[in-house]
C-alpha positions in Angstrom: 99.5 44.7 -28.2 101.4 47.8 -27.3 104.4 47.4 -25.1 103.9 49.1 -21.7 106.8 51.4 -20.7 107.0 51.4 -16.9 109.8 50.4 -14.6 110.0 49.2 -11.1 111.0 52.7 -10.0 107.7 54.1 -11.1 104.9 54.7 -8.5 102.9 51.6 -7.8 99.6 53.2 -9.0 101.3 53.8 -12.4 102.5 50.2 -12.6 99.1 48.9 -11.7 97.7 51.2 -14.4 100.1 49.8 -16.9 99.1 46.2 -16.0 95.4 47.3 -16.5 96.2 48.8 -19.9 97.8 45.5 -20.8 95.4 43.0 -19.3 92.2 44.8 -18.3 91.9 47.8 -20.6 89.4 50.6 -19.9 87.6 50.0 -23.2 86.3 46.7 -21.7 84.3 48.7 -19.1 81.8 49.5 -21.8 80.7 45.9 -22.1 80.5 45.4 -18.4 78.4 48.6 -18.0 76.1 47.6 -20.7 75.7 44.1 -19.3 74.6 45.6 -16.0 72.2 48.1 -17.6 70.6 45.3 -19.7 70.2 43.1 -16.7 68.8 46.0 -14.7 66.0 46.8 -17.2 65.2 43.1 -17.4 65.0 42.8 -13.6 62.8 45.8 -13.3 60.6 45.0 -16.2 56.9 45.2 -15.2 57.8 46.4 -11.7 57.1 49.8 -10.1 60.8 50.7 -10.5 61.0 50.1 -14.2 63.8 51.8 -16.2 67.1 53.1 -15.0 68.1 55.0 -11.9 71.0 57.2 -10.8 72.3 54.5 -8.4 72.9 52.4 -11.5 76.0 54.5 -12.2 77.6 53.0 -9.0 76.3 49.6 -9.9 78.1 49.8 -13.2 81.4 50.5 -11.4 80.8 47.6 -9.0 80.1 45.3 -12.0 83.4 46.4 -13.5 85.1 45.6 -10.2 83.8 42.0 -10.4 85.3 41.4 -13.8 88.5 42.9 -12.4 88.5 40.2 -9.7 87.9 37.6 -12.4 90.9 38.9 -14.3 93.0 38.8 -11.1 92.0 35.2 -10.5 93.1 34.3 -14.0 96.4 36.1 -13.6 97.1 33.9 -10.5 95.9 30.7 -12.2 97.9 31.3 -15.4 101.0 32.9 -14.0 103.5 30.1 -14.4 102.6 29.4 -18.1 102.5 33.1 -18.8 106.0 33.6 -17.5 107.1 31.2 -20.3 104.8 32.6 -23.1 104.7 36.3 -22.2 107.7 37.2 -20.1 107.5 40.8 -21.3 104.2 41.5 -19.5 104.1 43.9 -16.6 103.3 41.1 -14.1 105.5 38.4 -15.5 108.5 40.8 -15.7 108.2 41.6 -12.0 107.1 45.2 -12.3 104.2 44.3 -10.2 103.6 41.2 -8.2 100.7 38.8 -7.5 100.6 40.2 -4.0 99.8 43.6 -5.4 96.9 42.0 -7.4 95.7 40.2 -4.3 95.4 43.5 -2.5 93.7 45.1 -5.4 91.3 42.2 -5.6 90.6 42.3 -1.8 89.5 46.0 -2.1 87.2 45.1 -5.0 85.6 42.2 -3.1 84.9 44.4 -0.1 83.3 47.0 -2.4 81.1 44.3 -3.9 80.1 43.0 -0.5 79.3 46.4 0.8 77.3 47.4 -2.2 75.4 44.1 -2.2 74.4 44.6 1.4 73.4 48.2 0.9 71.5 47.6 -2.3 69.8 44.3 -1.6 70.4 43.4 2.0 70.8 39.7 2.9 69.6 38.6 -0.5 72.2 40.6 -2.2 75.0 39.2 0.0 73.7 35.6 -0.3 73.6 35.7 -4.2 77.0 37.4 -4.3 78.4 34.6 -2.0 77.0 31.9 -4.3 78.5 33.6 -7.3 81.8 34.1 -5.6 82.0 30.5 -4.4 81.7 29.4 -8.0 84.4 31.9 -9.0 86.6 30.3 -6.3 86.0 26.9 -7.8 87.0 28.2 -11.1 90.2 29.6 -9.5 91.2 26.1 -8.4 90.0 24.6 -11.7 87.3 22.6 -9.8 90.1 20.5 -8.2 90.9 18.8 -11.5 92.9 21.4 -13.4 95.4 19.1 -15.0 92.6 17.0 -16.6 90.2 19.9 -17.2 92.7 22.0 -19.1 93.0 19.2 -21.7 89.3 19.3 -22.3 89.2 22.7 -23.9 85.5 22.9 -24.7 84.4 21.5 -21.3 86.9 24.0 -19.8 85.1 26.9 -21.5 81.7 25.6 -20.6 82.5 25.3 -16.9 84.0 28.7 -16.8 81.2 30.5 -18.8 78.7 28.9 -16.4 79.5 31.8 -14.0 77.7 34.2 -16.4 74.2 33.3 -15.4 75.2 33.6 -11.7 76.6 37.1 -12.5 73.4 38.1 -14.2 71.4 36.8 -11.2 73.5 38.9 -8.8 73.2 42.0 -11.0 69.5 41.5 -11.2 69.2 41.3 -7.5 71.2 44.5 -7.1 68.8 46.2 -9.5 65.7 44.7 -8.0 66.1 42.8 -4.7 62.7 41.1 -5.2 63.3 40.0 -8.7 61.7 36.8 -9.8 63.0 34.1 -12.2 60.8 35.2 -15.1 61.3 33.8 -18.6 62.8 37.1 -19.6 65.4 37.0 -16.8 66.2 33.4 -17.7 66.6 34.5 -21.3 69.0 37.2 -20.1 71.0 34.6 -18.2 71.1 32.4 -21.3 72.2 35.4 -23.5 75.1 36.2 -21.1 76.2 32.6 -21.2 76.0 32.1 -25.0 77.7 35.5 -25.6 80.5 34.8 -23.2 81.0 31.4 -24.6 81.0 32.7 -28.2 83.6 35.3 -27.5 85.8 32.8 -25.6 85.8 30.5 -28.6 86.4 33.3 -31.0 89.5 34.7 -29.3 91.1 31.2 -29.2 90.3 30.4 -32.8 93.7 31.2 -34.4 95.4 31.0 -37.7 98.6 28.9 -38.2 100.9 31.9 -37.7 99.6 32.4 -34.1 99.7 28.8 -32.9 102.3 27.9 -30.2 103.1 24.5 -28.8 102.6 25.8 -25.2 99.3 27.6 -25.9 96.0 25.8 -26.5 93.5 26.9 -29.1 90.2 25.6 -30.5 91.8 25.5 -34.0 94.3 22.9 -32.6 91.6 20.5 -31.5 88.9 21.3 -34.1 90.8 22.6 -37.0 90.3 26.0 -38.6 87.0 24.9 -40.2 85.6 23.1 -37.2 86.4 26.0 -34.8 85.1 28.6 -37.3 81.8 26.7 -37.8 81.4 26.5 -34.0 81.7 30.3 -33.8 79.1 30.5 -36.7 76.7 28.4 -34.6 77.4 30.4 -31.4 77.0 33.8 -33.1 73.7 32.6 -34.6 72.5 31.3 -31.2 73.4 34.6 -29.6 71.3 36.6 -32.1 68.4 34.2 -31.8 68.7 34.5 -28.0 68.6 38.3 -28.3 65.5 38.3 -30.4 63.8 35.6 -28.2 64.4 37.8 -25.1 62.7 40.8 -26.7 59.8 38.6 -27.8 59.4 37.2 -24.3 59.3 40.8 -23.0 56.5 41.6 -25.5 58.5 44.5 -26.9 56.6 46.5 -29.5 58.3 46.9 -32.9 60.1 43.6 -32.5 60.7 43.4 -36.3 62.9 46.5 -36.2 65.1 45.0 -33.5 65.2 41.7 -35.3 66.3 43.4 -38.5 69.1 45.3 -36.7 70.3 42.1 -35.0 70.3 40.2 -38.3 72.3 42.9 -40.1 75.0 42.8 -37.4 74.9 39.0 -37.5 75.6 39.3 -41.2 78.7 41.4 -40.6 80.0 38.9 -38.1 79.4 35.9 -40.4 81.1 37.8 -43.3 84.2 38.3 -41.0 84.2 34.6 -40.1 83.9 33.6 -43.8 86.9 35.8 -44.6 88.9 34.2 -41.8 87.9 30.7 -43.0 89.4 31.6 -46.4 92.5 33.2 -45.0 93.1 32.4 -41.3 95.5 35.1 -40.1 96.1 37.2 -37.0 94.3 40.1 -38.6 91.4 37.9 -39.4 91.2 36.6 -35.8 91.3 40.2 -34.5 88.5 41.2 -37.0 86.4 38.2 -35.7 86.9 39.4 -32.1 85.7 42.9 -33.0 82.7 41.5 -35.0 81.6 39.2 -32.2 82.1 41.9 -29.6 79.9 44.3 -31.6 77.2 41.6 -32.0 77.3 41.1 -28.2 77.2 44.8 -27.4 74.4 45.4 -29.9 72.4 42.6 -28.4 72.6 44.1 -24.9 71.8 47.6 -26.3 68.8 46.2 -28.1 67.6 44.7 -24.8 68.0 48.1 -23.1 66.3 50.0 -25.9 63.6 47.5 -26.4 62.5 47.5 -22.7 62.9 51.2 -22.2 61.2 52.3 -25.5 59.1 49.3 -26.6 57.9 48.6 -23.1 57.7 45.0 -21.7 54.8 43.3 -20.2 
């Protein structure tokens, strides 16, 4: 990670920007945008408003703001331990404060509420409130943080469970009368499996990265166990992608399946390399490979429903 060169004398907007570069980089926006667009085409599949609309540009930005709030929640939750492990960071070094992040988060929350109401009325606000209530429970670690943090797999499962709720909210933004069709349920499942896969991947580390004060899946499962778990999750993610397209009756399914399988192969190859030589570079390569598999899956959903045409 590049060291961010700002000081407390710099304007606040620049210090906030430095924190974003460090903890919420702009490149991440692409994944959030594609997640919304994939959900939107699924939610509108078979309706009179199929496809994408100009308002989706704003919805993409609102989706980004939600993940910004999730990051801010995490910064509050992990602040004390991050002061020990990462004292050089913009937040932990005091160049910005948690209060600054609270204010930023409050603005984002107001934007989400307003957009939910304008786009989907009471339904949009209700679904957002359900999702946000779960996010708040995550923020307080479901009132059992000391115990839950020791159950690393359960911790990841409970936190990734917000992904189906996020997809539900995004679907309602795109189509306020959306129904829980098998295709939408498959989209919820895809978001959950994809998020879970990436979470496991980024905490599957080689010996050189391990720290006594930082948990990892390689600590509890070993390098082999953690890597095999990512194998299984990457495979489940690709199967989920293809199943969604099949449920949507997309024409030319074999083409999308072959593309998904090719990228799956690249991800598996990266994981096999890490298994033989578990290093920092290998873990970073795994993250990129899994991220590409996620992105391609969402892109295939968008392309399949826009080009191949669902039922």
